[in-house]
VMD Tcl script that draws the C-alpha trace (Angstrom):
set ca {
  {-23.44 14.53 11.68}
  {-21.35 15.12 8.58}
  {-18.92 12.38 7.49}
  {-15.60 13.31 5.94}
  {-13.55 10.15 5.48}
  {-10.90 9.88 2.80}
  {-9.83 6.60 1.21}
  {-6.41 5.56 -0.08}
  {-5.28 2.36 -1.76}
  {-1.87 0.71 -1.97}
  {-0.49 -2.35 -3.68}
  {2.31 -4.74 -2.96}
  {3.37 -5.61 -6.50}
  {5.21 -8.90 -7.13}
  {7.15 -9.89 -10.25}
  {7.95 -13.40 -11.55}
  {11.09 -13.50 -9.35}
  {8.95 -12.92 -6.21}
  {10.51 -9.47 -5.79}
  {8.39 -6.50 -4.69}
  {8.17 -3.08 -6.30}
  {9.21 -0.08 -4.22}
  {9.50 3.59 -4.98}
  {11.38 6.31 -3.17}
  {8.97 9.07 -2.23}
  {10.26 12.64 -1.81}
  {8.39 12.79 1.55}
  {8.47 9.36 3.21}
  {11.45 7.51 1.77}
  {11.01 4.02 0.32}
  {7.45 2.69 0.09}
  {5.05 0.62 -2.02}
  {2.92 2.47 -4.62}
  {-0.52 3.85 -3.83}
  {-2.55 6.98 -3.27}
  {-5.92 8.61 -2.79}
  {-9.10 7.35 -4.44}
  {-10.64 10.17 -6.49}
  {-14.38 10.99 -6.35}
  {-16.38 8.60 -8.53}
  {-13.43 6.21 -8.93}
  {-13.50 2.53 -7.94}
  {-10.90 1.20 -5.51}
  {-9.50 -1.08 -8.20}
  {-9.26 1.66 -10.84}
  {-7.59 3.99 -8.33}
  {-4.99 1.37 -7.41}
  {-4.14 0.50 -11.01}
  {-3.92 4.22 -11.89}
  {-1.73 5.12 -8.89}
  {0.71 2.26 -9.53}
  {1.00 3.23 -13.21}
  {1.46 6.94 -12.41}
  {4.09 6.39 -9.72}
  {6.10 3.51 -11.21}
  {5.16 2.93 -14.86}
  {4.09 -0.64 -14.03}
  {0.92 -2.30 -15.30}
  {-0.59 -4.66 -12.73}
  {-3.36 -7.11 -12.08}
  {-4.90 -7.08 -8.59}
  {-4.59 -10.56 -7.09}
  {-5.82 -10.21 -3.52}
  {-7.05 -8.14 -0.62}
  {-4.57 -7.82 2.25}
  {-6.03 -5.50 4.84}
  {-7.32 -2.15 5.96}
  {-6.25 0.45 8.48}
  {-7.58 3.80 9.65}
  {-5.90 6.97 10.85}
  {-8.29 7.94 13.66}
  {-6.88 11.48 13.84}
  {-7.41 12.36 10.16}
  {-10.22 9.90 9.22}
  {-8.23 8.38 6.37}
  {-8.92 4.73 5.54}
  {-6.06 2.85 3.82}
  {-6.88 -0.31 1.85}
  {-4.05 -2.67 0.88}
  {-3.97 -5.19 -1.99}
  {-1.52 -7.61 -3.54}
  {-0.79 -7.25 -7.25}
  {1.00 -9.08 -10.04}
  {3.26 -7.18 -12.44}
  {2.03 -7.76 -16.00}
  {4.04 -5.22 -17.99}
  {5.07 -1.64 -18.49}
  {8.48 -0.04 -18.22}
  {9.50 1.14 -14.76}
  {9.75 4.93 -14.61}
  {9.86 7.69 -12.02}
  {7.34 10.51 -11.66}
  {6.73 13.63 -9.58}
  {5.85 11.22 -6.73}
  {8.83 8.87 -7.12}
  {12.53 9.69 -7.11}
  {13.54 6.07 -7.78}
  {11.66 2.86 -8.63}
  {13.11 -0.64 -8.23}
  {12.47 -4.33 -7.61}
  {13.79 -5.67 -4.30}
  {13.60 -8.94 -2.39}
  {11.22 -9.03 0.57}
  {13.93 -8.82 3.25}
  {15.51 -5.79 1.58}
  {12.08 -4.15 1.35}
  {11.63 -4.39 5.13}
  {15.08 -2.83 5.64}
  {14.52 -0.01 3.14}
  {11.11 1.11 4.41}
  {11.54 3.20 7.56}
  {8.46 5.47 7.83}
  {6.55 3.88 10.78}
  {3.08 3.56 9.22}
  {4.45 2.40 5.87}
  {6.65 -0.19 7.61}
  {3.71 -1.54 9.67}
  {1.54 -1.87 6.56}
  {4.42 -3.54 4.65}
  {4.91 -6.04 7.48}
  {1.19 -6.89 7.23}
  {1.42 -7.15 3.44}
  {4.34 -9.58 3.63}
  {2.79 -11.82 6.31}
  {-0.59 -12.42 4.74}
  {-1.99 -15.89 4.57}
  {-5.51 -16.90 5.38}
  {-6.11 -13.73 7.40}
  {-6.83 -10.09 6.71}
  {-5.17 -7.39 8.79}
  {-7.16 -4.56 10.34}
  {-5.64 -1.88 12.56}
  {-6.35 1.65 13.73}
  {-3.62 4.15 14.49}
  {-2.60 7.66 15.43}
  {0.04 9.07 13.13}
  {1.67 11.80 15.22}
  {3.34 10.17 17.06}
  {2.72 6.80 15.42}
  {0.76 4.51 17.72}
  {-1.38 1.42 17.08}
  {-4.70 1.94 18.88}
  {-6.37 -1.38 18.02}
  {-5.44 -4.26 15.77}
  {-6.52 -7.71 14.74}
  {-6.23 -10.40 12.09}
  {-9.44 -11.86 10.76}
  {-10.27 -14.86 8.64}
  {-12.36 -14.51 5.53}
  {-15.95 -15.62 5.90}
  {-18.22 -16.27 8.82}
}
mol new
graphics top color blue
foreach p $ca { graphics top sphere $p radius 0.5 }
foreach p [lrange $ca 0 end-1] q [lrange $ca 1 end] { graphics top cylinder $p $q radius 0.2 }
display resetview
């Protein structure tokens, strides 16, 4: 059997005012920054690169939030929390607009079903890690759970 999974990473970036960084994608509307991990690249390097490319922000990864898998396309999405440490916000080919918003506004701005579900998980983290599996077209959660770290 040949395996053909793809991996993406995303980060919920916080600033000192406890606002989160969102970008407006040409394809999916408002979302948090992230993208595909390139061959030979670490998850952490991919996340830092994607955030910088899409928003201009420099970040420090502060935590692991969760993981989800598209069972139709075999894409695994890994979500992290990040702290803004510098850089000037800027748009790119992948971002029409970039801005800081409060958490409630973020939930109202993000409308793409998968992105909204992941954002809800990102904003409700605590002592648990989220794991869910989904079908994208139409969006449907197939299995989901929250797990504690450790044994």
